[in-house]
C-alpha positions in Angstrom: -13.9 -43.9 -22.5 -14.1 -40.1 -21.8 -10.9 -38.2 -22.0 -10.2 -35.5 -19.5 -9.0 -32.2 -20.8 -5.6 -31.5 -19.1 -6.7 -27.8 -18.9 -9.3 -28.9 -16.3 -6.6 -30.0 -13.9 -4.9 -26.6 -14.4 -8.2 -24.8 -13.6 -8.9 -27.0 -10.6 -5.4 -26.1 -9.1 -5.4 -22.4 -10.1 -9.0 -21.6 -8.9 -8.1 -22.3 -5.3 -6.5 -19.0 -4.5 -9.2 -17.2 -6.4 -11.9 -18.9 -4.3 -10.2 -19.4 -1.0 -8.1 -16.3 -0.8 -4.5 -15.3 -0.9 -3.8 -13.2 2.2 -0.3 -12.1 1.1 -1.9 -10.3 -1.9 -4.8 -8.9 0.3 -7.4 -11.3 -1.3 -10.0 -12.8 0.9 -11.4 -15.0 -1.8 -14.7 -15.3 -3.6 -16.3 -18.8 -3.8 -18.5 -17.6 -6.6 -15.7 -17.4 -9.1 -15.2 -19.9 -11.9 -12.2 -20.5 -14.4 -13.5 -21.7 -17.7 -11.6 -22.6 -20.9 -13.6 -21.4 -23.9 -12.8 -23.9 -26.5 -14.1 -22.0 -29.5 -12.2 -18.8 -28.6 -9.2 -20.9 -27.3 -8.9 -18.7 -24.2 -9.3 -18.7 -20.4 -12.2 -16.8 -18.9 -13.0 -15.9 -15.3 -16.7 -15.8 -14.5 -18.6 -15.0 -11.3 -21.9 -16.4 -10.3 -24.2 -13.7 -9.0 -26.4 -15.2 -6.3 -28.8 -12.2 -6.5 -29.7 -12.8 -10.1 -28.8 -16.5 -10.5 -26.7 -15.5 -13.5 -23.0 -16.1 -14.4 -21.3 -12.9 -15.2 -18.0 -12.7 -17.3 -15.3 -10.9 -15.4 -12.1 -11.5 -17.5 -11.0 -13.0 -20.7 -7.3 -13.9 -21.4 -6.0 -13.4 -25.0 -6.5 -16.5 -27.2 -3.7 -19.0 -26.8 -2.5 -17.6 -23.4 -1.9 -20.4 -20.9 -2.5 -19.6 -17.3 0.0 -20.2 -14.5 0.5 -19.1 -10.9 2.0 -15.8 -11.9 -0.9 -15.0 -14.2 -3.3 -15.8 -11.4 -1.5 -13.7 -8.9 -1.7 -10.8 -11.5 -5.4 -11.4 -11.8 -5.8 -11.4 -8.0 -4.0 -8.1 -7.8 -6.5 -6.8 -10.4 -9.4 -8.1 -8.4 -8.1 -6.7 -5.2 -7.7 -3.2 -6.8 -11.3 -3.3 -8.0 -12.6 -5.2 -4.9 -15.2 -6.7 -7.3 -16.6 -9.3 -4.9 -17.5 -6.7 -2.3 -18.8 -3.8 -4.4 -20.4 -5.9 -7.1 -18.6 -4.1 -9.9 -18.0 -5.9 -13.1 -14.6 -5.4 -14.7 -12.8 -6.9 -17.7 -9.2 -6.9 -18.7 -6.7 -8.9 -20.7 -4.1 -10.6 -18.6 -1.4 -10.1 -21.2 -1.9 -6.4 -21.1 0.3 -4.5 -18.7 -0.7 -3.1 -15.3 -1.6 0.3 -17.0 -4.2 -1.3 -19.2 -5.6 -3.2 -16.3 -6.0 0.0 -14.3 -7.6 1.7 -17.2 -10.1 -1.1 -17.7 -13.5 0.4 -17.0 -16.3 -1.4 -15.2 -18.9 -2.8 -17.5 -22.5 -1.7 -17.5 
């Protein structure tokens, strides 16, 4: 019998506003986003599938051991809205535990 990682249920619940949008935060959604738990690093990561290249691009990595909840997802959505990453194709990274100042200073990747 295969056991199901309880983090998968968390990811399935929390990915919805990222993919489908959250109008009250100004987020229209991006159906190419994926929440992944990296077991080796013991952290949550946000990836985006780039249809133009067919590649999955890392967008965000939470600090190891940080659990995600609705407040953390809302903070991540605000960061995405600020960068409007799904419209301009920019690639940004931040640590969710870092404050808003660190998120604003996060430079787009190459």
